[in-house]
N, C-alpha and C positions, 0 to 999 in steps of 0.2 A: 595546367594546374588548377585545381578547384579551390576557390577561396570561400570558406564557410566561416561565418561569424556566429558565435553562440551568445545568446543573451541569457545570463545566469538565471534570470527571473522566469524564463520559460522552459528551461531544461528540466525535465521530470526525472525524479530519481529512479534508478533501476530496481531498487527494493525499498520497501517501507517497513518501519517498525510498528509494533502494536500501538505505541503512543501516537505515531504519525497518522495511522489509520483512524484512531479515535478522534484526533483533531479534525481530520477530513469529514468524518461522520458526525461531529459535534456530540460525541458520547464519551463516557468514561472508559479508560483502558480495560477495566473489568468487564464492561459490556462487550467489548470486542472479543475478549477471551470466551465469554459466554456464546457469542455469535459463532465463534469458531467451533465450539462443541456442538452447537445446533446445526452446523453446516449451512449457515446463512451468509457466509462470506466465501470468497475463493479460497481454495486449499493453500494454506501457508506451508512453508518449509522451515526446518530448524537448522540453525547455524550453531552447533553445540547445544546449549540450553536456551538460546535465544530464538524467538519466533519471528520470522520475516515473511513478507508478502512480495511476490513479483510485481513490479510497478505496472506492467502492462495489464495484468489481471485485475488489479485494483482500479486502474483507470477505466477499463471495460465495465467493471461492476458499477462504478459511479455513473458512467454514461447511460447504463440501462435503468438506473433509478429514476 
């Protein structure tokens, strides 16, 4: 049996909201929406009317900056 302990502080979300991405980038959420239109961020997906980003693509984007 594998014993894995998760530290909640280090577990990354699977998806990010526009607000969360804005906080990570230290910009206003409207700037994130503008960056989406200008294709300056990884491609988001929609959950109904809500815009979401895959966690792995945002982490990769941040590591490349």
